[in-house]
N, CA, C and O atoms as a GROMACS GRO file, in nm:
protein
  364
    1UNK      N    1 -11.854   8.862 -10.884
    1UNK     CA    2 -11.888   8.784 -11.001
    1UNK      C    3 -11.860   8.861 -11.129
    1UNK      O    4 -11.816   8.804 -11.228
    2UNK      N    5 -11.886   8.990 -11.125
    2UNK     CA    6 -11.861   9.069 -11.245
    2UNK      C    7 -11.712   9.077 -11.275
    2UNK      O    8 -11.673   9.089 -11.392
    3UNK      N    9 -11.628   9.072 -11.171
    3UNK     CA   10 -11.485   9.073 -11.195
    3UNK      C   11 -11.441   8.947 -11.271
    3UNK      O   12 -11.353   8.955 -11.357
    4UNK      N   13 -11.500   8.832 -11.241
    4UNK     CA   14 -11.469   8.709 -11.313
    4UNK      C   15 -11.520   8.717 -11.457
    4UNK      O   16 -11.454   8.671 -11.550
    5UNK      N   17 -11.639   8.775 -11.476
    5UNK     CA   18 -11.693   8.790 -11.611
    5UNK      C   19 -11.606   8.883 -11.695
    5UNK      O   20 -11.584   8.858 -11.814
    6UNK      N   21 -11.556   8.990 -11.634
    6UNK     CA   22 -11.465   9.079 -11.706
    6UNK      C   23 -11.335   9.008 -11.742
    6UNK      O   24 -11.282   9.026 -11.852
    7UNK      N   25 -11.284   8.927 -11.650
    7UNK     CA   26 -11.162   8.851 -11.677
    7UNK      C   27 -11.182   8.758 -11.797
    7UNK      O   28 -11.096   8.753 -11.886
    8UNK      N   29 -11.292   8.684 -11.800
    8UNK     CA   30 -11.315   8.591 -11.911
    8UNK      C   31 -11.338   8.666 -12.042
    8UNK      O   32 -11.299   8.617 -12.148
    9UNK      N   33 -11.400   8.784 -12.035
    9UNK     CA   34 -11.419   8.863 -12.156
    9UNK      C   35 -11.285   8.909 -12.212
    9UNK      O   36 -11.261   8.899 -12.333
   10UNK      N   37 -11.198   8.958 -12.125
   10UNK     CA   38 -11.066   9.003 -12.170
   10UNK      C   39 -10.986   8.885 -12.222
   10UNK      O   40 -10.917   8.896 -12.323
   11UNK      N   41 -10.995   8.772 -12.155
   11UNK     CA   42 -10.922   8.652 -12.197
   11UNK      C   43 -10.965   8.608 -12.337
   11UNK      O   44 -10.882   8.569 -12.419
   12UNK      N   45 -11.094   8.613 -12.363
   12UNK     CA   46 -11.145   8.568 -12.492
   12UNK      C   47 -11.120   8.668 -12.604
   12UNK      O   48 -11.119   8.629 -12.720
   13UNK      N   49 -11.099   8.795 -12.572
   13UNK     CA   50 -11.078   8.897 -12.675
   13UNK      C   51 -10.934   8.944 -12.684
   13UNK      O   52 -10.905   9.038 -12.758
   14UNK      N   53 -10.844   8.882 -12.611
   14UNK     CA   54 -10.704   8.923 -12.612
   14UNK      C   55 -10.635   8.865 -12.735
   14UNK      O   56 -10.651   8.747 -12.767
   15UNK      N   57 -10.558   8.950 -12.803
   15UNK     CA   58 -10.487   8.906 -12.923
   15UNK      C   59 -10.364   8.822 -12.887
   15UNK      O   60 -10.328   8.730 -12.959
   16UNK      N   61 -10.300   8.855 -12.775
   16UNK     CA   62 -10.181   8.784 -12.731
   16UNK      C   63 -10.217   8.698 -12.611
   16UNK      O   64 -10.198   8.740 -12.497
   17UNK      N   65 -10.268   8.579 -12.635
   17UNK     CA   66 -10.322   8.492 -12.530
   17UNK      C   67 -10.218   8.405 -12.461
   17UNK      O   68 -10.255   8.321 -12.379
   18UNK      N   69 -10.089   8.422 -12.490
   18UNK     CA   70  -9.989   8.330 -12.435
   18UNK      C   71  -9.985   8.334 -12.283
   18UNK      O   72  -9.986   8.229 -12.219
   19UNK      N   73  -9.980   8.452 -12.225
   19UNK     CA   74  -9.973   8.464 -12.079
   19UNK      C   75 -10.101   8.415 -12.014
   19UNK      O   76 -10.098   8.342 -11.916
   20UNK      N   77 -10.215   8.457 -12.069
   20UNK     CA   78 -10.344   8.420 -12.012
   20UNK      C   79 -10.369   8.271 -12.028
   20UNK      O   80 -10.423   8.208 -11.937
   21UNK      N   81 -10.330   8.212 -12.141
   21UNK     CA   82 -10.350   8.069 -12.160
   21UNK      C   83 -10.264   7.988 -12.064
   21UNK      O   84 -10.307   7.883 -12.017
   22UNK      N   85 -10.143   8.035 -12.035
   22UNK     CA   86 -10.059   7.965 -11.938
   22UNK      C   87 -10.123   7.968 -11.800
   22UNK      O   88 -10.119   7.869 -11.728
   23UNK      N   89 -10.182   8.081 -11.764
   23UNK     CA   90 -10.251   8.092 -11.635
   23UNK      C   91 -10.375   8.003 -11.634
   23UNK      O   92 -10.402   7.936 -11.534
   24UNK      N   93 -10.449   8.001 -11.743
   24UNK     CA   94 -10.572   7.922 -11.750
   24UNK      C   95 -10.544   7.772 -11.746
   24UNK      O   96 -10.616   7.696 -11.682
   25UNK      N   97 -10.438   7.730 -11.815
   25UNK     CA   98 -10.408   7.587 -11.817
   25UNK      C   99 -10.359   7.537 -11.683
   25UNK      O  100 -10.362   7.417 -11.657
   26UNK      N  101 -10.314   7.626 -11.596
   26UNK     CA  102 -10.265   7.584 -11.464
   26UNK      C  103 -10.375   7.592 -11.359
   26UNK      O  104 -10.346   7.589 -11.240
   27UNK      N  105 -10.499   7.602 -11.400
   27UNK     CA  106 -10.610   7.606 -11.305
   27UNK      C  107 -10.649   7.747 -11.266
   27UNK      O  108 -10.723   7.765 -11.169
   28UNK      N  109 -10.602   7.847 -11.338
   28UNK     CA  110 -10.631   7.986 -11.306
   28UNK      C  111 -10.777   8.021 -11.315
   28UNK      O  112 -10.826   8.105 -11.239
   29UNK      N  113 -10.849   7.959 -11.409
   29UNK     CA  114 -10.992   7.987 -11.422
   29UNK      C  115 -11.069   7.944 -11.298
   29UNK      O  116 -11.156   8.016 -11.250
   30UNK      N  117 -11.036   7.827 -11.247
   30UNK     CA  118 -11.104   7.776 -11.127
   30UNK      C  119 -11.069   7.861 -11.006
   30UNK      O  120 -11.157   7.895 -10.927
   31UNK      N  121 -10.942   7.896 -10.992
   31UNK     CA  122 -10.900   7.980 -10.879
   31UNK      C  123 -10.966   8.116 -10.888
   31UNK      O  124 -11.012   8.168 -10.786
   32UNK      N  125 -10.972   8.175 -11.007
   32UNK     CA  126 -11.038   8.304 -11.025
   32UNK      C  127 -11.185   8.299 -10.990
   32UNK      O  128 -11.238   8.392 -10.930
   33UNK      N  129 -11.251   8.191 -11.028
   33UNK     CA  130 -11.392   8.175 -10.996
   33UNK      C  131 -11.412   8.161 -10.845
   33UNK      O  132 -11.505   8.221 -10.790
   34UNK      N  133 -11.328   8.084 -10.778
   34UNK     CA  134 -11.339   8.067 -10.634
   34UNK      C  135 -11.316   8.200 -10.561
   34UNK      O  136 -11.388   8.233 -10.467
   35UNK      N  137 -11.216   8.275 -10.605
   35UNK     CA  138 -11.188   8.406 -10.543
   35UNK      C  139 -11.305   8.501 -10.566
   35UNK      O  140 -11.346   8.572 -10.475
   36UNK      N  141 -11.358   8.501 -10.687
   36UNK     CA  142 -11.472   8.588 -10.718
   36UNK      C  143 -11.595   8.552 -10.636
   36UNK      O  144 -11.663   8.641 -10.585
   37UNK      N  145 -11.623   8.423 -10.621
   37UNK     CA  146 -11.736   8.381 -10.540
   37UNK      C  147 -11.715   8.414 -10.392
   37UNK      O  148 -11.811   8.448 -10.322
   38UNK      N  149 -11.592   8.405 -10.346
   38UNK     CA  150 -11.561   8.440 -10.206
   38UNK      C  151 -11.585   8.588 -10.182
   38UNK      O  152 -11.648   8.626 -10.083
   39UNK      N  153 -11.534   8.673 -10.271
   39UNK     CA  154 -11.558   8.817 -10.258
   39UNK      C  155 -11.707   8.847 -10.263
   39UNK      O  156 -11.757   8.930 -10.187
   40UNK      N  157 -11.778   8.781 -10.353
   40UNK     CA  158 -11.922   8.803 -10.365
   40UNK      C  159 -11.996   8.762 -10.239
   40UNK      O  160 -12.087   8.833 -10.195
   41UNK      N  161 -11.958   8.649 -10.181
   41UNK     CA  162 -12.021   8.602 -10.059
   41UNK      C  163 -11.995   8.698  -9.943
   41UNK      O  164 -12.086   8.729  -9.866
   42UNK      N  165 -11.871   8.746  -9.930
   42UNK     CA  166 -11.839   8.842  -9.824
   42UNK      C  167 -11.917   8.972  -9.844
   42UNK      O  168 -11.967   9.029  -9.747
   43UNK      N  169 -11.928   9.018  -9.967
   43UNK     CA  170 -12.002   9.140  -9.995
   43UNK      C  171 -12.150   9.124  -9.963
   43UNK      O  172 -12.212   9.216  -9.908
   44UNK      N  173 -12.208   9.009  -9.996
   44UNK     CA  174 -12.350   8.985  -9.967
   44UNK      C  175 -12.375   8.984  -9.816
   44UNK      O  176 -12.475   9.038  -9.770
   45UNK      N  177 -12.285   8.922  -9.740
   45UNK     CA  178 -12.299   8.920  -9.594
   45UNK      C  179 -12.290   9.060  -9.536
   45UNK      O  180 -12.370   9.097  -9.450
   46UNK      N  181 -12.193   9.139  -9.582
   46UNK     CA  182 -12.181   9.276  -9.532
   46UNK      C  183 -12.304   9.359  -9.567
   46UNK      O  184 -12.351   9.438  -9.485
   47UNK      N  185 -12.355   9.341  -9.688
   47UNK     CA  186 -12.475   9.414  -9.729
   47UNK      C  187 -12.594   9.375  -9.642
   47UNK      O  188 -12.669   9.462  -9.598
   48UNK      N  189 -12.611   9.246  -9.618
   48UNK     CA  190 -12.723   9.198  -9.536
   48UNK      C  191 -12.713   9.253  -9.394
   48UNK      O  192 -12.812   9.302  -9.340
   49UNK      N  193 -12.594   9.246  -9.334
   49UNK     CA  194 -12.576   9.294  -9.197
   49UNK      C  195 -12.598   9.444  -9.185
   49UNK      O  196 -12.662   9.491  -9.090
   50UNK      N  197 -12.546   9.519  -9.279
   50UNK     CA  198 -12.562   9.665  -9.276
   50UNK      C  199 -12.709   9.702  -9.292
   50UNK      O  200 -12.759   9.789  -9.220
   51UNK      N  201 -12.778   9.639  -9.384
   51UNK     CA  202 -12.919   9.669  -9.405
   51UNK      C  203 -13.006   9.620  -9.290
   51UNK      O  204 -13.113   9.676  -9.266
   52UNK      N  205 -12.961   9.517  -9.218
   52UNK     CA  206 -13.034   9.473  -9.099
   52UNK      C  207 -13.026   9.579  -8.990
   52UNK      O  208 -13.124   9.605  -8.920
   53UNK      N  209 -12.908   9.640  -8.976
   53UNK     CA  210 -12.893   9.746  -8.876
   53UNK      C  211 -12.976   9.868  -8.910
   53UNK      O  212 -13.018   9.942  -8.821
   54UNK      N  213 -13.000   9.889  -9.039
   54UNK     CA  214 -13.081  10.004  -9.083
   54UNK      C  215 -13.229   9.970  -9.088
   54UNK      O  216 -13.310  10.053  -9.130
   55UNK      N  217 -13.267   9.849  -9.046
   55UNK     CA  218 -13.406   9.802  -9.042
   55UNK      C  219 -13.473   9.806  -9.179
   55UNK      O  220 -13.588   9.849  -9.193
   56UNK      N  221 -13.399   9.760  -9.280
   56UNK     CA  222 -13.452   9.750  -9.416
   56UNK      C  223 -13.537   9.624  -9.426
   56UNK      O  224 -13.508   9.524  -9.360
   57UNK      N  225 -13.642   9.628  -9.506
   57UNK     CA  226 -13.729   9.512  -9.525
   57UNK      C  227 -13.655   9.395  -9.588
   57UNK      O  228 -13.552   9.413  -9.653
   58UNK      N  229 -13.708   9.276  -9.569
   58UNK     CA  230 -13.641   9.154  -9.616
   58UNK      C  231 -13.626   9.151  -9.768
   58UNK      O  232 -13.523   9.108  -9.819
   59UNK      N  233 -13.729   9.194  -9.840
   59UNK     CA  234 -13.721   9.194  -9.986
   59UNK      C  235 -13.608   9.282 -10.038
   59UNK      O  236 -13.535   9.242 -10.128
   60UNK      N  237 -13.594   9.399  -9.981
   60UNK     CA  238 -13.485   9.488 -10.023
   60UNK      C  239 -13.350   9.435  -9.979
   60UNK      O  240 -13.251   9.451 -10.051
   61UNK      N  241 -13.344   9.371  -9.862
   61UNK     CA  242 -13.217   9.313  -9.817
   61UNK      C  243 -13.172   9.204  -9.914
   61UNK      O  244 -13.053   9.193  -9.944
   62UNK      N  245 -13.267   9.123  -9.964
   62UNK     CA  246 -13.232   9.019 -10.061
   62UNK      C  247 -13.183   9.083 -10.191
   62UNK      O  248 -13.083   9.039 -10.247
   63UNK      N  249 -13.252   9.185 -10.237
   63UNK     CA  250 -13.211   9.254 -10.359
   63UNK      C  251 -13.072   9.317 -10.344
   63UNK      O  252 -12.987   9.300 -10.431
   64UNK      N  253 -13.049   9.388 -10.234
   64UNK     CA  254 -12.920   9.452 -10.212
   64UNK      C  255 -12.808   9.350 -10.195
   64UNK      O  256 -12.696   9.372 -10.240
   65UNK      N  257 -12.838   9.237 -10.129
   65UNK     CA  258 -12.737   9.132 -10.112
   65UNK      C  259 -12.702   9.070 -10.247
   65UNK      O  260 -12.585   9.039 -10.271
   66UNK      N  261 -12.800   9.052 -10.335
   66UNK     CA  262 -12.772   8.998 -10.468
   66UNK      C  263 -12.685   9.095 -10.548
   66UNK      O  264 -12.590   9.053 -10.615
   67UNK      N  265 -12.719   9.223 -10.542
   67UNK     CA  266 -12.638   9.323 -10.613
   67UNK      C  267 -12.497   9.326 -10.558
   67UNK      O  268 -12.401   9.333 -10.635
   68UNK      N  269 -12.482   9.320 -10.425
   68UNK     CA  270 -12.350   9.318 -10.364
   68UNK      C  271 -12.273   9.193 -10.405
   68UNK      O  272 -12.153   9.200 -10.433
   69UNK      N  273 -12.341   9.077 -10.410
   69UNK     CA  274 -12.275   8.954 -10.453
   69UNK      C  275 -12.228   8.965 -10.597
   69UNK      O  276 -12.117   8.922 -10.630
   70UNK      N  277 -12.310   9.022 -10.683
   70UNK     CA  278 -12.275   9.031 -10.824
   70UNK      C  279 -12.155   9.122 -10.847
   70UNK      O  280 -12.069   9.092 -10.930
   71UNK      N  281 -12.149   9.233 -10.773
   71UNK     CA  282 -12.039   9.327 -10.792
   71UNK      C  283 -11.921   9.300 -10.698
   71UNK      O  284 -11.818   9.367 -10.710
   72UNK      N  285 -11.933   9.204 -10.608
   72UNK     CA  286 -11.827   9.151 -10.523
   72UNK      C  287 -11.718   9.247 -10.480
   72UNK      O  288 -11.736   9.324 -10.385
   73UNK      N  289 -11.606   9.243 -10.548
   73UNK     CA  290 -11.489   9.322 -10.512
   73UNK      C  291 -11.519   9.472 -10.518
   73UNK      O  292 -11.472   9.548 -10.433
   74UNK      N  293 -11.596   9.514 -10.616
   74UNK     CA  294 -11.630   9.656 -10.627
   74UNK      C  295 -11.715   9.700 -10.508
   74UNK      O  296 -11.698   9.811 -10.458
   75UNK      N  297 -11.805   9.615 -10.463
   75UNK     CA  298 -11.887   9.648 -10.346
   75UNK      C  299 -11.800   9.655 -10.221
   75UNK      O  300 -11.822   9.742 -10.137
   76UNK      N  301 -11.704   9.565 -10.207
   76UNK     CA  302 -11.616   9.568 -10.089
   76UNK      C  303 -11.534   9.697 -10.084
   76UNK      O  304 -11.514   9.753  -9.977
   77UNK      N  305 -11.488   9.742 -10.199
   77UNK     CA  306 -11.415   9.870 -10.204
   77UNK      C  307 -11.509   9.984 -10.168
   77UNK      O  308 -11.472  10.072 -10.090
   78UNK      N  309 -11.631   9.984 -10.224
   78UNK     CA  310 -11.730  10.085 -10.190
   78UNK      C  311 -11.762  10.081 -10.041
   78UNK      O  312 -11.773  10.186  -9.977
   79UNK      N  313 -11.778   9.962  -9.986
   79UNK     CA  314 -11.811   9.946  -9.845
   79UNK      C  315 -11.703  10.006  -9.756
   79UNK      O  316 -11.734  10.071  -9.656
   80UNK      N  317 -11.577   9.986  -9.794
   80UNK     CA  318 -11.467  10.043  -9.716
   80UNK      C  319 -11.476  10.194  -9.713
   80UNK      O  320 -11.469  10.255  -9.606
   81UNK      N  321 -11.493  10.256  -9.829
   81UNK     CA  322 -11.499  10.402  -9.833
   81UNK      C  323 -11.624  10.457  -9.767
   81UNK      O  324 -11.619  10.559  -9.698
   82UNK      N  325 -11.736  10.391  -9.785
   82UNK     CA  326 -11.862  10.442  -9.730
   82UNK      C  327 -11.872  10.422  -9.580
   82UNK      O  328 -11.928  10.507  -9.510
   83UNK      N  329 -11.819  10.313  -9.528
   83UNK     CA  330 -11.840  10.280  -9.388
   83UNK      C  331 -11.722  10.311  -9.296
   83UNK      O  332 -11.743  10.341  -9.179
   84UNK      N  333 -11.604  10.304  -9.346
   84UNK     CA  334 -11.489  10.332  -9.261
   84UNK      C  335 -11.438  10.475  -9.277
   84UNK      O  336 -11.379  10.530  -9.184
   85UNK      N  337 -11.460  10.534  -9.391
   85UNK     CA  338 -11.417  10.672  -9.412
   85UNK      C  339 -11.535  10.769  -9.409
   85UNK      O  340 -11.515  10.890  -9.405
   86UNK      N  341 -11.657  10.716  -9.411
   86UNK     CA  342 -11.777  10.797  -9.409
   86UNK      C  343 -11.860  10.768  -9.286
   86UNK      O  344 -11.808  10.722  -9.184
   87UNK      N  345 -11.987  10.795  -9.294
   87UNK     CA  346 -12.079  10.772  -9.182
   87UNK      C  347 -12.177  10.660  -9.216
   87UNK      O  348 -12.298  10.681  -9.212
   88UNK      N  349 -12.126  10.541  -9.249
   88UNK     CA  350 -12.212  10.428  -9.282
   88UNK      C  351 -12.259  10.355  -9.160
   88UNK      O  352 -12.259  10.410  -9.049
   89UNK      N  353 -12.300  10.231  -9.178
   89UNK     CA  354 -12.355  10.155  -9.066
   89UNK      C  355 -12.245  10.108  -8.971
   89UNK      O  356 -12.275  10.078  -8.855
   90UNK      N  357 -12.120  10.101  -9.015
   90UNK     CA  358 -12.008  10.074  -8.926
   90UNK      C  359 -12.009   9.938  -8.858
   90UNK      O  360 -12.003   9.930  -8.736
   91UNK      N  361 -12.017   9.833  -8.936
   91UNK     CA  362 -12.014   9.697  -8.880
   91UNK      C  363 -11.872   9.667  -8.835
   91UNK      O  364 -11.845   9.559  -8.784
   0.00000   0.00000   0.00000
């Protein structure tokens, strides 16, 4: 979700909006939002599953899943490095 918010911030503050406006008028905003929500949903599921394996309480699992959903793509990148290259929960 934060990746979509950053995109809209850059779009609104860009001096040369020709390229971004062409993308936006072709449905790019909707596609970007759908992709961002998909990444967020995948990140929340991975966070929930990993914390379930670690026997984390339900309240913390909800909090961590929300944080993972909000940071979406960034959490997925972190998850890759922490769990596949490190000693994470290894789902």
